[in-house]
N, C-alpha and C positions, 0 to 999 in steps of 0.2 A: 574424534571417538570412530574408533574400528568397529566395524558389525562382530557382533558376536556367532560364531560358527554355529551355523546348521539353522538361523535365525534368517530367513527369507526377509527380502524388501518390502518395507512396507508401499502400497501405492497411494502416491497422492497426487490428486489431479489441482493443479492451480488455473484458475481464470484470469486472462488479462496475461498469461506465464513471460509474454514476451515485452512488456511496457517496464516503462522505469522503477517503480517499486516491486511488482511481479519477477523481472529478472535478479533483482537481487534477494528475493523472498526463493526463490529456485537455486541461486547459487548458495545460499545458507543451509536451506534442505539437501544441495549434492553433500556440500562438506562433510556433511554427518557421516556421510557414505551408509547410512541408515534408509533411506527411501531411494525406490524409482518413480521419478516425475513424470507425469503428464501434463502436458499445457495446453490450454486451450484459448486462440485468439483469433479475432478476426483483422487484427495488424490496421485498423482505426486511427490508433494514436503511437502506433509501436512498429518495429522493423522485426523481420525472422532474424539477422545477423547476430542478434542481440541475445538469444539460446546459443548460438552458431559458440557464441565466444562464451558465455557461462561454462558450455561443455569443455572448451577448453582450460579455463581457469581450474574445474574441478579435475582434471586429467592431470594437469602439472602440479594436486597435493597430491596424488596417487602417491602409496608408498611402495619402495622397491619390491618387486616383484608381487604387484598386487593378485590378488583371487579374482576368477573370474566374475565372480559379485561386485568386488570393488570397482571393476572395469564397468560393468554393468548402470555400476549407479550414476555413472558419469553420461550416461546417452539416456540423453530427453525424447520421450518420445512425443513430438509434435501435432498436433491439429489443425489445421486453417478451418474456424470453424466459429458462426456466428452466434452468441448465447440467445438470440432472441427466436431464431429457426429451431423449435423442437425437433424436428426429424432428426437434425445435424447433429442436434446433441445427444438423442438416445443411442444415435450410432456409437455414438464414442464409448458410452456406458456399455453398449451392446457388445463391445470387442472385448472387453475385459468380464464381462459376466458378469449375473448375481452374486454380491459380495466380493467382486474383485477390485474394487478400489475402496481402502482405509478410510479415506478420509478427503475432503475439499476444501482447499482457501478460494476465495471467492474476492478476486480482488478485481475482477474485468466492471469496468462505470464509465459512463461519463462525466467530468469532474471540474466543469467549470463553473461556476458561482454566476456570473454575468450570462453567458452563453442560456443557464438555464434560467434565466428571466426571462429569454425571446425565444424559447424553443422546448414549453414546458412536457408538452405530451412527448414529446422524442426523449425527454427527460427521464418521464413515469413509463416508456415503453420499454427503453435499456436498462433501467436501473431496477424497477419495479417489477415489471411483466418478469422479465425474462429470466430473474429472481426464483421468483413463485415457481416459471416451470423447471427451474435446474432442480431446487427443492423435490419438486412433483416427482422429475427423473431418479432424482438420487434416493427419496424411496421406494421407490420401484424394485430400485437395484441394489436395497438392501444396504447403502449407502447410508448412514445416518450419522455422521461426525461432520460439523463445519465450523471452519473459522471464518468469521464475517468481514472483512473490510468496511468500515464504519468510519465516522469522520468527526472530527469536532464541532462541525458546523451542525450537530444535531442540537447542539446546545442553545442556538442562537444568542442573543444578546444573554449573559449569565446573568444571574442575580448576586452573583460570587465569584470571585477571584483571586487565588489559582483555583479549576472547577473540579472540584469531587464528579466522580460518577451518579451521585446519586440526584447532582441537579436534574430541575425539571427537561424533558424533552419539547424544545419550542423553535424548533428552525427559523428561521428568516426567509429563506429562497426554497425555489424548487429542487435545485439540488440536494440542500440539506432535508428536505421533506421527504425526498427517496429513498434516502440513507433512513430517517425515521421508520418510514414505512417498515423498509426491508430487516428492520431489529424486530419493530413489534410481529411483523410474520413469522422471525426465528425464533421469537417468546412465546408466540401462541400456539407453534408446531410444538417447541417442546412440553409444553402446558398439559396439550391435546395428547401425547405420548410418549411420557416421562420416560419412559422403560426403553424405549429406542434410542431419542436422542439427544446430543449430547452438543452445545453450541457456544462459542464466545464470540462476540462483536469484539473489532476492536478499533476504539475510535483515536484516528490517526490526529495528529497535530501535523506540523509543517515539514514534509520529507526531505532532506537536503544533503547534496555531496554526492560523491557517485563511489565507487568500487576504489582502491589507492592504486591500485593497477593500470587504471585510465582506459580500459578495454571495456568496461559499460557503464552509461549513465546516461544523463538523461534525455530525451529528443523528442520533442514532441512535436507532432509535424504541425508544418505552418508555424507562425508565429508564438511563441511562449505565452501560455493565460498564468503562469506562475514568477512569481517576482527574480527567484535567485537565476533560474537557467535565463531568464529575458535580460536580467544587467551582464549573464556571460555571453551572451547572443549580442548584445551590447559592444561589449571588451573587444570581440574579436571580428567587429565588423559587419556583422550576417544582419543584424536590427540597427538600420541604418538612423530613426526617429529617434529623437530624445525621448528619457524616460516620463513617463506621467505619473505624479502622486496623486491618488484620487483620496482628498480633503488633508487638512491640516488641523484642523477644527475639533478632533476628537479627544475626551477626558484622559490622556496616554502624557509621557514624561514631554514629547516632542512634538503633540497633536496627531502624530500620523499614527495608524494600525499597529497593533502590538501582536504578534505572535509566537508562537512556542515553534524554533527549530531543533528537530532531534537529524544526527545521520542515519542517510535511508538504511545503512548497516546494522545499526542497533533497532531501528524500526523492525527490520527483515528478521534477526536474532528475536524480536518480540512476537514476534509469526510461529517460529517453531517453537517456544518456548508454551505457546498457544495450544498447539497441535497436540504437543506433547502433554498437556493439561486432558485433552479429550480419551487419553488413553483410558483401559480401564482400572489400571492400580492408581490414579491419579484422586486427589487427595479436595482436589480446588472445591469440587462442588458439597464437600462435608458440611459445610455453614449456609448453603441457600436456603433462604427462607420458607423453601417449598419443596416439592420432588421433582420439582421440573431443575434440569439441567442446563441450566442458562446463565451466562455471565454475561455483563460489558466491563471491558477494562481500557483507560486510556490511557496512548502511549505517548508522551509527550516527554520533555525533560524540567519540566517545571519552572522554566524559567523562560520570560518574553521579549523579543526585541522584537524596535518597531523599524518600520520600511527605513527610515533613514539609518538607523544604526546597521541592517543590513547593508543598505549599499554605501555605508564607510566599512563594515568589512571584506567586501567585495573590491574596495579600493586598496585597500591595503595588500590583499590576495593577488590581485590583477594587475597592480599600479596604474590601470583608467582613472583619466577622470572627469567622471560621470555628474552632468549634467541635467538639471530636473524641471519639467513644469509642474506646480502644484495645482490642481483643477477641482471642482465639485466631489464630491463623494460619491461613492457609486453604490446602486440599492441592494440591501445582500449582505453590503460587508460591518461587522461588526466590529467595536471598539476594541477587544483585549480579547484574546482566546489564549489563555495560559493553563496549563495541566496542573492539576493536583494530581501526578502520579505513583502517590503511594500505596492505591492498594494491587497494582499490577506486579509492583515491588515487591508486596509482601507476600502474594499470593501467587504467584507467578514465578519469581527472581528477577524480575526485569531491570535492567539498566540501560543508560542511555549516556555511556563516558563519552565520546567523542565530542569534543567543543566545535564552536563557531568557527575557530580559526581552520581548523583541520576541514571542516564542513566547506568551507569556500575552496579552501586549498585543492581537496579532492574534485570539488567539482571543477576549477581552472585547470586543474590536471588533465580531465576527461576533456572539455572541452577546447584546450590547445593541442593535445594531439588526436581528437578527433573535429577538426575547424568545420566539416559540413557533414557533423555526426556521424552515424554507420557508415562512415566510405562515402555518404553522398548520394545511396542509393535509394531510386525511388519505388520502392519492392512494393 
């Protein structure tokens, strides 16, 4: 999709832009050549190299004889900045001036369920306080459109699976509770100033895979906290221990926890649809129950896979013979989180066509091309 002549690039700020999800979202934004992306990241769990590679991918997609504006769309404005530091965040907004940033995609957060039960205050400060500050600064600079990265963990143990968006929010972990709080804050803000603010919360299920080029992918700092990158690290020898499976007595088809996996590029495409839905001409809020322009959508495939299903899928992709120990349940884990994505399909036009085989193949392609992650740099 090329930019119409005369229509300037819309500046969009992505928090956590260098991270796993952030880098794929930035790629999707650049691919349209309609946006000028600004990234804020403190590299707590990401590497600056990822955005250098995203920019390279975007440049390769340029048409012959690109315009200056098309070339400019491939250049990312990157700021190393901590969202908990108000003055540093304000400086970024100040750089572009009032009304200079069209919208924000807020992805940056701490995200490990287990860790959140051990250091809840750190999670509340980083995820909730920083979001409140970000919204205050956005308001100050007349930037009143936000796509918020929420999570399926907001549902806790859902009464009904697949899970519709109407499910009550009752998170089981401090991490999940931070997401409920941020959604609540944004909802309240949209109700307080309905003619100023437009916001969508995207409740992610489990992103997996990587860009098929193998140039960008999931590279957590330290031992991976999520199942798929952990399986990839085990297969390539970076993690030496045996896999631990937390509980096999859940009410699921094989006793292990079931999750809804979707390809990270499908998830990223969902952000683009959400951002477009915040434009003045969008019809997404026409059926809202009141004058507040706020909605939440599930982004998932609507198909559940158990821990052991994933181990088997990765065995096929990698050829590695995984061994595992079954240990006790982990606090905060929920038996089954499978999305009902019908609302996002109907109202945003969201689809998640990539299958599990492709997710595992793309993940393994990234891992084998980058055995030490982003060149093993310790930036």
